[in-house]
N, C-alpha and C positions, 0 to 999 in steps of 0.2 A: 899278468894282470895289467901292468903298467902299459904294455904295448897296446892292449885292447882299448884302454881309456884314451890313450893318445890318438889312436886310429878313429875314435869316436869324436875327436875334436877338442878334448880337454887339454889345457896347457899342462906341461909337466909338473909345475908347482902345485896346481890345483889337484891333479890326479894323485900326486904323492901325499898331499894333505888329506884327501878323502880316504886313501888307503890307510894311512897312519892313524886316522881318527876312528877307524873301525866302521866306516860307512859303506864298505863294499862287500858283496857276497857273490860267490860263484856257485851256481846250482844250489842256492839256499844256504851255503856254508860261509861263515864270516872269513874274510881274508885280510890280513894285515901285512903281508909280505909282497912288495911290488913285483918280485920275480916269480910269484905263484903262477903256475900254468893256467891259462884261461882260453885255450884254443876253441875255435868254433867247433861244435855247436853249443858249447857251454853257455849257460844263461848268466850274464853279469847284471847285477842289480845294484843301484846306488841308493843309499838311504841318507836323509839329512842328518 
């Protein structure tokens, strides 16, 4: 998960905060672990 967010251009601090805050989903499922797999073609969505 973290790798995908970094590849999308987010800073590591911002990506980690987004994940820890519960604002990330992979294929519709909430993800709070930065090491969670999110390889392509998985859909990654960020929520405020």
